[in-house]
PAZAPA-4460 file (N, C-alpha, C; in steps of 0.05 Angstrom, whole numbers, plus 32768, in hexadecimal, padded with zeros to 4 digits):
% residues 255
    n_x    n_y    n_z   ca_x   ca_y   ca_z    c_x    c_y    c_z   seq   type   mol
   8497   7F23   7D0D   84A5   7F0A   7D03   84B0   7EF9   7D1B     1      X     A
   84BE   7F07   7D2E   84C9   7EF9   7D46   84B2   7EEC   7D56     2      X     A
   8499   7EFB   7D5C   8485   7EEC   7D67   8478   7ED4   7D59     3      X     A
   8479   7ED6   7D3D   8470   7EBE   7D31   8482   7EA6   7D33     4      X     A
   849C   7EAB   7D35   84AF   7E97   7D37   84AC   7E88   7D54     5      X     A
   84A8   7E9A   7D69   84A3   7E90   7D84   8489   7E80   7D83     6      X     A
   8475   7E89   7D74   845B   7E7B   7D75   845F   7E5F   7D68     7      X     A
   846F   7E5F   7D53   8473   7E45   7D45   8484   7E31   7D58     8      X     A
   8496   7E3D   7D66   84A6   7E2B   7D7A   8494   7E22   7D8F     9      X     A
   8485   7E32   7D9A   8471   7E29   7DB0   845F   7E15   7DA6    10      X     A
   8453   7E18   7D8E   843F   7E03   7D82   844E   7DE9   7D7F    11      X     A
   8466   7DEC   7D74   8476   7DD1   7D6E   847C   7DC2   7D88    12      X     A
   8485   7DCF   7D9E   848C   7DC2   7DB4   8475   7DB5   7DC1    13      X     A
   845E   7DC4   7DC7   8448   7DBB   7DD6   8439   7DA5   7DC4    14      X     A
   843A   7DA8   7DA9   842B   7D95   7D97   8439   7D7C   7D97    15      X     A
   8455   7D7D   7D98   8465   7D65   7D99   8462   7D55   7DB2    16      X     A
   8462   7D63   7DC8   845F   7D55   7DE1   8441   7D4A   7DE5    17      X     A
   842F   7D59   7DDD   8412   7D4F   7DDE   840F   7D36   7DCE    18      X     A
   841A   7D36   7DB5   8413   7D20   7DA4   8425   7D08   7DAE    19      X     A
   843E   7D0E   7DB8   844D   7CF9   7DC3   843E   7CE8   7DD9    20      X     A
   8431   7CF7   7DEC   8423   7CEB   7E01   840B   7CDF   7DF5    21      X     A
   83FE   7CE8   7DE4   83E4   7CE1   7DD8   83E9   7CC6   7DCB    22      X     A
   83FE   7CC3   7DBC   8402   7CAA   7DAE   8409   7C93   7DBF    23      X     A
   8412   7C98   7DD8   8418   7C85   7DEC   8401   7C80   7DFC    24      X     A
   83EF   7C8E   7E01   83D7   7C8E   7E13   83BF   7C89   7E02    25      X     A
   83BE   7C8D   7DEA   83A4   7C89   7DD9   8392   7CA5   7DD8    26      X     A
   839E   7CB9   7DDE   838F   7CD4   7DDA   8397   7CE7   7DEE    27      X     A
   838C   7D00   7DEA   8392   7D15   7DFE   839E   7D2C   7DF2    28      X     A
   83A9   7D2B   7DD7   83B8   7D40   7DCB   83A7   7D5B   7DCA    29      X     A
   838B   7D57   7DC4   837B   7D6E   7DC3   8379   7D7E   7DDE    30      X     A
   837F   7D72   7DF3   837C   7D81   7E0E   8392   7D95   7E10    31      X     A
   83A5   7D92   7E01   83BF   7DA6   7E02   83BB   7DB8   7DEA    32      X     A
   83B9   7DA9   7DD1   83BE   7DB9   7DB6   83A6   7DCB   7DB3    33      X     A
   838D   7DC2   7DB9   8377   7DD3   7DB0   8377   7DEC   7DC2    34      X     A
   8378   7DEA   7DDF   8378   7E02   7DEE   838E   7E15   7DE8    35      X     A
   83A8   7E09   7DE0   83BD   7E1A   7DDB   83B7   7E2C   7DC4    36      X     A
   83A9   7E21   7DB0   83A4   7E32   7D96   8390   7E4A   7D9F    37      X     A
   837C   7E43   7DAF   836A   7E58   7DBA   837B   7E6D   7DC9    38      X     A
   838E   7E63   7DDA   839D   7E76   7DEA   83AC   7E88   7DDA    39      X     A
   83B6   7E7D   7DC3   83C6   7E8E   7DB0   83B9   7E9E   7D9F    40      X     A
   839C   7E9F   7DA2   838C   7EB4   7D94   837B   7EAA   7D7E    41      X     A
   837A   7E90   7D79   8366   7E89   7D65   834A   7E85   7D6E    42      X     A
   8336   7E8C   7D5F   8319   7E88   7D66   8313   7E6B   7D6B    43      X     A
   82FF   7E63   7D7B   82F9   7E49   7D81   82F9   7E36   7D67    44      X     A
   82E6   7E3E   7D53   82E1   7E2F   7D3B   82FC   7E28   7D2C    45      X     A
   830C   7E41   7D29   8322   7E3E   7D1A   8338   7E2C   7D29    46      X     A
   8338   7E2E   7D43   834B   7E20   7D56   8344   7E00   7D50    47      X     A
   832B   7DF9   7D50   8320   7DE0   7D4E   832A   7DD2   7D34    48      X     A
   8324   7DE3   7D1D   832C   7DD7   7D03   8349   7DD5   7CFE    49      X     A
   8356   7DE7   7D09   8378   7DE8   7D09   837F   7DCF   7D17    50      X     A
   8375   7DCC   7D30   837C   7DB5   7D40   8378   7D9A   7D32    51      X     A
   8360   7D97   7D25   8359   7D7D   7D1A   8369   7D78   7D02    52      X     A
   8373   7D8E   7CF2   8384   7D88   7CD9   839F   7D7C   7CE5    53      X     A
   83AA   7D8A   7CF9   83C5   7D81   7D02   83C4   7D67   7D10    54      X     A
   83AF   7D60   7D1E   83AE   7D49   7D31   83AB   7D30   7D1E    55      X     A
   83A2   7D32   7D07   83A0   7D1C   7CF2   83BD   7D0F   7CF1    56      X     A
   83D1   7D20   7CF4   83ED   7D17   7CF1   83F7   7D07   7D08    57      X     A
   83E8   7D0A   7D1F   83ED   7CFA   7D36   83E9   7CDC   7D2D    58      X     A
   83D1   7CD8   7D20   83CD   7CBB   7D18   83DF   7CB3   7D01    59      X     A
   83E6   7CC4   7CEE   83F8   7CBB   7CD7   8414   7CB7   7CE5    60      X     A
   841D   7CC5   7CF7   8437   7CC1   7D03   8438   7CA5   7D11    61      X     A
   841F   7CA1   7D1E   8420   7C85   7D2C   841F   7C6E   7D19    62      X     A
   8411   7C73   7D02   840D   7C5C   7CEE   8429   7C5A   7CE0    63      X     A
   8436   7C70   7CDA   8450   7C6D   7CCD   8463   7C5D   7CDB    64      X     A
   8465   7C5F   7CF6   8477   7C50   7D07   8470   7C34   7D0A    65      X     A
   8456   7C2D   7D07   844B   7C13   7D0D   843D   7C07   7CF8    66      X     A
   8445   7C09   7CDF   8437   7BFF   7CC8   8430   7BE2   7CCA    67      X     A
   8444   7BD3   7CD4   8443   7BB6   7CD7   842D   7BAD   7CE8    68      X     A
   8423   7BBF   7CFA   840F   7BB9   7D0D   83F2   7BB9   7D03    69      X     A
   83EE   7BC0   7CEA   83D4   7BC2   7CDE   83C8   7BA5   7CDF    70      X     A
   83D7   7B91   7CE1   83CE   7B75   7CE3   83BF   7B6F   7CFD    71      X     A
   83C3   7B81   7D11   83B5   7B7D   7D2B   839A   7B89   7D2B    72      X     A
   8394   7B9A   7D18   8379   7BA8   7D18   8362   7B93   7D16    73      X     A
   8350   7B97   7D27   8339   7B84   7D29   8324   7B8E   7D11    74      X     A
   831D   7B7E   7D00   830D   7B84   7CE8   82F0   7B8D   7CF2    75      X     A
   82E3   7B82   7D04   82CA   7B89   7D0E   82CC   7BA4   7D1A    76      X     A
   82DD   7BAA   7D29   82E1   7BC3   7D37   82E8   7BDA   7D22    77      X     A
   82F8   7BD2   7D0F   82FE   7BE6   7CF9   82E5   7BED   7CEB    78      X     A
   82D3   7BDC   7CE4   82BB   7BDE   7CD7   82A9   7BF2   7CE7    79      X     A
   82A8   7BEA   7D00   8296   7BFA   7D13   82A0   7C1A   7D16    80      X     A
   82BB   7C1B   7D17   82C6   7C37   7D19   82C4   7C46   7D00    81      X     A
   82C4   7C38   7CE9   82C2   7C45   7CD1   82A1   7C4C   7CC8    82      X     A
   8291   7C36   7CCB   8274   7C39   7CC2   8262   7C47   7CD8    83      X     A
   826A   7C45   7CF0   825A   7C4F   7D06   8267   7C69   7D11    84      X     A
   8282   7C68   7D18   8290   7C7E   7D22   8292   7C96   7D10    85      X     A
   829A   7C90   7CF6   82A2   7CA7   7CE4   8288   7CB9   7CE0    86      X     A
   8272   7CAE   7CDA   8259   7CBF   7CD6   8253   7CCE   7CEE    87      X     A
   8258   7CC2   7D06   8252   7CD0   7D1E   8263   7CE9   7D23    88      X     A
   827D   7CE9   7D18   828F   7CFD   7D19   8283   7D16   7D09    89      X     A
   827B   7D10   7CF4   826C   7D25   7CE2   8255   7D31   7CF1    90      X     A
   8243   7D20   7CFC   822A   7D27   7D0A   8231   7D37   7D21    91      X     A
   8247   7D31   7D30   824F   7D40   7D48   8259   7D5D   7D40    92      X     A
   8262   7D5F   7D28   826C   7D79   7D20   8256   7D8A   7D17    93      X     A
   8241   7D7F   7D08   822B   7D8E   7CFD   8214   7D93   7D10    94      X     A
   820E   7D7F   7D1F   81F5   7D80   7D31   81FB   7D94   7D49    95      X     A
   81E7   7DA5   7D4E   81E9   7DB5   7D64   81DE   7DA5   7D7E    96      X     A
   81F0   7DA0   7D90   81E6   7D90   7DA7   81DB   7DA4   7DBD    97      X     A
   81C4   7D9C   7DC6   81B7   7DAF   7DDA   81C4   7DB2   7DF6    98      X     A
   81D4   7D9F   7DFC   81E4   7DA0   7E15   81FA   7DB6   7E12    99      X     A
   81FB   7DC9   7E24   8211   7DDF   7E22   822C   7DD0   7E24   100      X     A
   823F   7DDC   7E15   8259   7DD2   7E13   8268   7DD0   7E31   101      X     A
   8260   7DE4   7E42   826E   7DE4   7E5C   8264   7DCB   7E6C   102      X     A
   824B   7DC3   7E6A   8242   7DAD   7E7B   824D   7D92   7E6E   103      X     A
   824D   7D91   7E53   825A   7D79   7E47   827A   7D74   7E4F   104      X     A
   8286   7D8B   7E4F   82A1   7D8A   7E55   82A4   7D81   7E75   105      X     A
   8294   7D8F   7E84   8296   7D86   7EA1   8291   7D68   7EA5   106      X     A
   827D   7D5E   7E99   8275   7D42   7E9D   828A   7D2F   7E91   107      X     A
   8294   7D37   7E7A   82AA   7D26   7E6E   82C2   7D26   7E7F   108      X     A
   82C8   7D3F   7E8B   82DF   7D41   7E9C   82DE   7D2E   7EB4   109      X     A
   82C5   7D2D   7EC3   82C2   7D1A   7ED7   82C7   7D00   7ECF   110      X     A
   82B9   7CF7   7EB9   82BB   7CDC   7EAE   82DA   7CD4   7EA8   111      X     A
   82E8   7CE6   7E9D   8301   7CE4   7E94   8314   7CE0   7EAB   112      X     A
   8310   7CF0   7EC0   8321   7CEE   7EDA   831A   7CD4   7EE5   113      X     A
   8301   7CCC   7EE8   82F9   7CB0   7EF3   8306   7C9B   7EE4   114      X     A
   8305   7C9C   7EC9   8311   7C87   7EBA   832E   7C84   7EBD   115      X     A
   833C   7C9B   7EC0   8359   7C99   7EC5   8360   7C8E   7EE0   116      X     A
   834F   7C95   7EF4   8353   7C88   7F10   834D   7C6A   7F0F   117      X     A
   8338   7C63   7F00   8333   7C48   7F01   8348   7C38   7EF2   118      X     A
   8351   7C40   7EDB   8366   7C31   7ECD   837E   7C33   7EDA   119      X     A
   8385   7C45   7EEB   839E   7C47   7EFA   83A0   7C30   7F10   120      X     A
   838A   7C2B   7F1D   8388   7C18   7F34   8380   7BFC   7F27   121      X     A
   8375   7BFC   7F0E   836D   7BE1   7F02   8386   7BD3   7EF6   122      X     A
   8395   7BC5   7F03   83AD   7BB9   7EFB   83AA   7BA8   7EE2   123      X     A
   8395   7B9D   7EDF   8392   7B8B   7EC5   8386   7B9A   7EAD   124      X     A
   8384   7BB3   7EB1   8377   7BC0   7E9B   8388   7BC0   7E82   125      X     A
   837C   7BB7   7E6B   838A   7BB7   7E51   839D   7BA2   7E4E   126      X     A
   839A   7B8C   7E5D   83B0   7B78   7E5A   83A3   7B5E   7E4D   127      X     A
   8389   7B5E   7E48   837D   7B48   7E3C   8372   7B50   7E1E   128      X     A
   8371   7B3C   7E0D   8368   7B42   7DF3   8353   7B2B   7DEE   129      X     A
   8338   7B33   7DEE   8323   7B1E   7DEA   8318   7B20   7DCE   130      X     A
   8319   7B0B   7DBF   8310   7B08   7DA4   82F1   7B05   7DA1   131      X     A
   82E6   7AF3   7DB3   82CA   7AEC   7DB3   82B9   7AFF   7DC2   132      X     A
   82A9   7B0E   7DB4   8298   7B24   7DC0   827C   7B1C   7DB9   133      X     A
   8269   7B21   7DCF   824F   7B1C   7DCB   8241   7B31   7DBB   134      X     A
   822A   7B29   7DB0   821C   7B3E   7D9E   8215   7B57   7DAE   135      X     A
   820D   7B52   7DC6   8206   7B69   7DD8   821D   7B7D   7DDD   136      X     A
   8236   7B6F   7DE1   824C   7B81   7DE6   8254   7B91   7DCC   137      X     A
   8251   7B84   7DB6   8257   7B91   7D9B   8243   7BA7   7D97   138      X     A
   822A   7BA4   7D9D   8217   7BBA   7D98   821B   7BD1   7DAD   139      X     A
   8222   7BCB   7DC5   8227   7BE0   7DDC   8242   7BEE   7DD2   140      X     A
   8255   7BDE   7DC9   8270   7BEE   7DC1   826B   7BFE   7DA8   141      X     A
   8258   7BF5   7D94   8252   7C07   7D7F   8246   7C21   7D88   142      X     A
   8233   7C1F   7D99   8225   7C37   7DA4   823A   7C48   7DB0   143      X     A
   824B   7C41   7DC0   8260   7C51   7DCC   8273   7C5C   7DB8   144      X     A
   827B   7C4F   7DA2   828A   7C59   7D8C   827B   7C6F   7D7D   145      X     A
   8261   7C6D   7D7A   8252   7C84   7D6F   8251   7C9C   7D81   146      X     A
   8251   7C97   7D99   824F   7CAC   7DAE   826E   7CBB   7DAF   147      X     A
   8282   7CAB   7DAF   829B   7CB7   7DAE   82A2   7CC6   7D93   148      X     A
   8295   7CBC   7D7C   8297   7CCA   7D64   828A   7CE2   7D65   149      X     A
   8273   7CE6   7D72   8265   7CFE   7D76   8278   7D11   7D83   150      X     A
   8282   7D08   7D99   8295   7D19   7DAA   82AC   7D23   7D99   151      X     A
   82B6   7D11   7D89   82CE   7D18   7D79   82C6   7D2F   7D64   152      X     A
   82AE   7D30   7D5B   82A6   7D43   7D49   829E   7D5E   7D57   153      X     A
   8292   7D5C   7D6F   8288   7D76   7D7B   8299   7D80   7D8F   154      X     A
   82AB   7D70   7D9E   82BC   7D7C   7DB2   82DA   7D77   7DA8   155      X     A
   82EA   7D89   7DB3   8307   7D8A   7DA8   8319   7D72   7DB3   156      X     A
   8312   7D65   7DC8   8322   7D52   7DD5   8315   7D3D   7DE4   157      X     A
   8323   7D27   7DEA   8316   7D10   7DF8   830E   7CF8   7DE7   158      X     A
   830C   7CFD   7DCD   8302   7CE4   7DBF   8315   7CCF   7DBF   159      X     A
   832F   7CD2   7DBD   8345   7CBF   7DBB   8344   7CAE   7DD5   160      X     A
   8342   7CBB   7DED   8344   7CAE   7E06   832B   7C9E   7E0B   161      X     A
   8313   7CA8   7E04   82F9   7C9A   7E05   82F8   7C83   7DF2   162      X     A
   8302   7C85   7DDA   8304   7C6E   7DC6   8314   7C57   7DD0   163      X     A
   832E   7C5F   7DDD   833E   7C4C   7DE9   8330   7C3C   7DFE   164      X     A
   8322   7C4B   7E10   8317   7C3F   7E26   82FE   7C2B   7E1B   165      X     A
   82F0   7C34   7E08   82DC   7C22   7DFC   82E6   7C0C   7DF0   166      X     A
   82FC   7C0C   7DE2   8309   7BF5   7DD5   8314   7BE1   7DEB   167      X     A
   831D   7BEA   7E02   8329   7BDB   7E15   8311   7BCE   7E26   168      X     A
   8300   7BDD   7E2F   82ED   7BD5   7E42   82D3   7BC8   7E38   169      X     A
   82CB   7BCF   7E1F   82B4   7BC2   7E11   82BE   7BAE   7DFC   170      X     A
   82D0   7BB5   7DEB   82D9   7BA2   7DD7   82F0   7B8F   7DE0   171      X     A
   82F9   7B93   7DF8   830D   7B82   7E04   8327   7B80   7DF5   172      X     A
   8330   7B98   7DE8   834A   7B97   7DDD   8361   7B9A   7DEF   173      X     A
   8379   7B92   7DEF   838D   7B9A   7E02   8394   7BB5   7DFC   174      X     A
   83A1   7BC4   7E0F   83A2   7BE0   7E0E   83B5   7BE9   7DF8   175      X     A
   83CA   7BDD   7DEF   83DB   7BE6   7DD9   83CE   7BE3   7DBF   176      X     A
   83BF   7BCB   7DBD   83AD   7BC9   7DA3   8396   7BDE   7DA3   177      X     A
   838D   7BE3   7DB8   8375   7BF8   7DB9   8382   7C14   7DB0   178      X     A
   8396   7C1A   7DBC   83A3   7C36   7DB4   83AB   7C35   7D97   179      X     A
   83B4   7C21   7D8A   83B9   7C20   7D6E   83A1   7C24   7D60   180      X     A
   838C   7C15   7D65   8372   7C19   7D59   836B   7C38   7D5B   181      X     A
   836E   7C44   7D71   8367   7C60   7D73   8376   7C73   7D62   182      X     A
   8390   7C6C   7D5F   83A2   7C7D   7D4F   8399   7C7B   7D32   183      X     A
   8393   7C63   7D28   838A   7C5F   7D0E   836F   7C6A   7D09   184      X     A
   835C   7C66   7D1A   833F   7C6E   7D11   8337   7C8A   7D1E   185      X     A
   833F   7C8E   7D36   8338   7CA9   7D41   834B   7CBE   7D3A   186      X     A
   8364   7CB9   7D3F   8377   7CD0   7D3A   8379   7CD5   7D1C   187      X     A
   8379   7CC1   7D0C   837D   7CC7   7CED   8362   7CCB   7CE0   188      X     A
   8352   7CB7   7CDF   833B   7CB7   7CCE   8325   7CC8   7CD8   189      X     A
   831C   7CC6   7CF3   8309   7CD7   7CFE   8312   7CF4   7CFC   190      X     A
   832A   7CFA   7D05   8334   7D15   7D05   8336   7D23   7CE9   191      X     A
   833A   7D10   7CD5   833B   7D1B   7CB9   831F   7D24   7CB1   192      X     A
   830C   7D12   7CB8   82F1   7D18   7CB1   82E6   7D30   7CC1   193      X     A
   82EE   7D31   7CD9   82E8   7D4B   7CE8   82F6   7D64   7CDF   194      X     A
   830E   7D62   7CD5   831C   7D79   7CCA   830E   7D82   7CB0   195      X     A
   8307   7D70   7C9F   82F9   7D75   7C86   82DE   7D85   7C8D   196      X     A
   82D0   7D7A   7C9E   82B5   7D85   7CA5   82B7   7DA1   7CB1   197      X     A
   82CB   7DA4   7CC5   82CE   7DBE   7CD1   82DA   7DD1   7CBF   198      X     A
   82EC   7DC8   7CAC   82FA   7DD8   7C98   82E3   7DE3   7C87   199      X     A
   82CF   7DD4   7C82   82B9   7DDD   7C6D   82AA   7DF2   7C7A   200      X     A
   82A9   7DF3   7C95   8298   7E07   7CA3   82A5   7E20   7CAD   201      X     A
   82BF   7E1D   7CB1   82CE   7E34   7CBC   82EA   7E35   7CB2   202      X     A
   82F9   7E4B   7CB8   8316   7E4E   7CAE   8327   7E3D   7CBE   203      X     A
   833E   7E35   7CB2   8354   7E27   7CBF   836E   7E39   7CBF   204      X     A
   837D   7E3C   7CD4   8393   7E4F   7CD5   83AC   7E3F   7CC8   205      X     A
   83B1   7E3D   7CAE   83C3   7E2D   7CA2   83DE   7E36   7CA7   206      X     A
   83E3   7E4F   7CB2   83FD   7E58   7CB7   840C   7E48   7CCC   207      X     A
   83FB   7E3C   7CE0   8405   7E2D   7CF6   8405   7E11   7CF1   208      X     A
   83F8   7E07   7CDC   83F4   7DEB   7CD8   840D   7DDB   7CD3   209      X     A
   841E   7DE5   7CC1   8439   7DD6   7CBF   8447   7DCE   7CD4   210      X     A
   844D   7DE2   7CE8   845C   7DDC   7D00   844E   7DC6   7D11   211      X     A
   8433   7DC8   7D14   8424   7DB4   7D23   8424   7D9A   7D15   212      X     A
   8423   7D9A   7CFA   8423   7D7F   7CEE   843D   7D70   7CF3   213      X     A
   8454   7D7E   7CF1   846E   7D74   7CF7   8471   7D68   7D13   214      X     A
   8468   7D7A   7D27   8466   7D74   7D40   8455   7D5A   7D46   215      X     A
   843D   7D5B   7D3B   842B   7D45   7D3E   8437   7D2A   7D35   216      X     A
   8441   7D2A   7D1C   844A   7D12   7D0F   8463   7D08   7D1F   217      X     A
   8477   7D19   7D26   848F   7D10   7D33   8488   7D08   7D50   218      X     A
   8477   7D17   7D5E   846F   7D0F   7D78   8462   7CF3   7D78   219      X     A
   844F   7CEE   7D66   8443   7CD3   7D65   8455   7CBF   7D5B   220      X     A
   8468   7CC4   7D4A   847A   7CB0   7D40   848D   7CA5   7D59   221      X     A
   8496   7CB8   7D68   84A5   7CB1   7D81   8494   7CA2   7D95   222      X     A
   847C   7CAE   7D99   846B   7CA5   7DAE   8461   7C86   7DA6   223      X     A
   845B   7C80   7D8E   8454   7C64   7D86   846B   7C52   7D89   224      X     A
   8481   7C5B   7D82   849A   7C4A   7D86   849A   7C42   7DA3   225      X     A
   8497   7C55   7DB5   8497   7C52   7DD4   8481   7C3F   7DDC   226      X     A
   846A   7C43   7DD1   8450   7C32   7DD7   8457   7C15   7DD6   227      X     A
   8463   7C0B   7DBF   8469   7BF0   7DBB   847E   7BE5   7DC8   228      X     A
   848F   7BF8   7DD5   84A8   7BEE   7DE2   84A3   7BEB   7E01   229      X     A
   8490   7BFE   7E0B   8489   7BFF   7E27   847A   7BE8   7E31   230      X     A
   847C   7BDF   7E49   846A   7BCB   7E54   844E   7BD5   7E58   231      X     A
   843C   7BC6   7E57   8420   7BCD   7E58   8419   7BDC   7E72   232      X     A
   8428   7BD4   7E88   8424   7BE2   7EA3   842A   7C01   7E9D   233      X     A
   8440   7C06   7E91   8448   7C22   7E90   8435   7C33   7E7D   234      X     A
   842B   7C23   7E66   8419   7C2F   7E55   8400   7C37   7E64   235      X     A
   83F5   7C23   7E75   83DE   7C27   7E84   83E0   7C3F   7E96   236      X     A
   83F6   7C41   7EA4   83FB   7C59   7EB7   83FC   7C75   7EA7   237      X     A
   8409   7C75   7E8F   840A   7C8B   7E7E   83EC   7C92   7E77   238      X     A
   83DD   7C7F   7E6E   83C1   7C82   7E67   83B2   7C8D   7E7C   239      X     A
   83B5   7C81   7E92   83A7   7C8D   7EAC   83AD   7CAA   7EB3   240      X     A
   83C4   7CAF   7EB3   83D0   7CCC   7EB8   83C7   7CDE   7EA5   241      X     A
   83C8   7CD9   7E8C   83BE   7CE9   7E76   83A0   7CEE   7E79   242      X     A
   8392   7CD8   7E81   8375   7CDB   7E84   836E   7CEC   7E9B   243      X     A
   8379   7CEA   7EB1   8374   7CFA   7EC9   837C   7D17   7EC3   244      X     A
   8393   7D1E   7EB5   8399   7D38   7EB0   8385   7D43   7E99   245      X     A
   837E   7D35   7E88   836C   7D3F   7E73   8352   7D46   7E7E   246      X     A
   8346   7D33   7E91   832E   7D37   7E9D   832E   7D53   7EAF   247      X     A
   8345   7D55   7EBC   8345   7D6E   7ECD   8346   7D87   7EBA   248      X     A
   8353   7D87   7EA5   8354   7D9E   7E92   8339   7DA1   7E87   249      X     A
   8328   7D8C   7E80   830D   7D8F   7E76   82FB   7D9C   7E8D   250      X     A
   82FE   7D93   7EA5   82EE   7D9F   7EBA   82F4   7DBE   7EBD   251      X     A
   830E   7DC4   7EBE   8315   7DDE   7EC1   830B   7DF0   7EA7   252      X     A
   830C   7DE4   7E90   8301   7DF3   7E79   82E5   7DF7   7E7A   253      X     A
   82D7   7DE4   7E89   82B8   7DE9   7E8A   82B0   7E01   7E99   254      X     A
   82C2   7E0A   7EAA   82BB   7E22   7EBC   82C6   7E3C   7EAD   255      X     A
***
């Protein structure tokens, strides 16, 4: 009984902090939450399903704090993330990818670190919001969303950060708006779809889910409040640091 109480406290504290930073930076909760579940004894598939159930409440917590911001959602991007991204999440969960997981994690880690370094030094990153997009840019952006959706379904972490990067660099959203889109579609809808898909294929450790849900919701609620109060410059720095740290963790995990 004592050990179970300690486990619940550990899960709550780390999940709260992970989701707090994730809601400010646009992703990264899985880099802490998912490995923690494995470290605490859950098999890979069970840890993945349990993590995805809990992290849905990262998105719900963010949405609950910023309901009024639904007006800023871009309808074209919303349709792309629903009609192209959501099926890709299911495909990523079900399709067996020939590339070994270790190689995928290593490559993603390098890209994530590089992205973090780029955004850290790119002072204008995420400060503009461009409404007029060329057809080519929309097609390329859609392809990237499909790819990120596949990652969301097949890998435990990274989808939120890559979705935010795609929304800023290709769809030209400002950083705060991009992060809010990520919270709505990736953290909430995509992860709910992934949780249902994984839950149909493997067991979920429901005993730990309530503590993780409360931590995810409250962490995201507080984090989203900070997101819309902090200057874009600070949000960019947090995003960059989370990206670099997440990429390093991915590289380490690949070995």
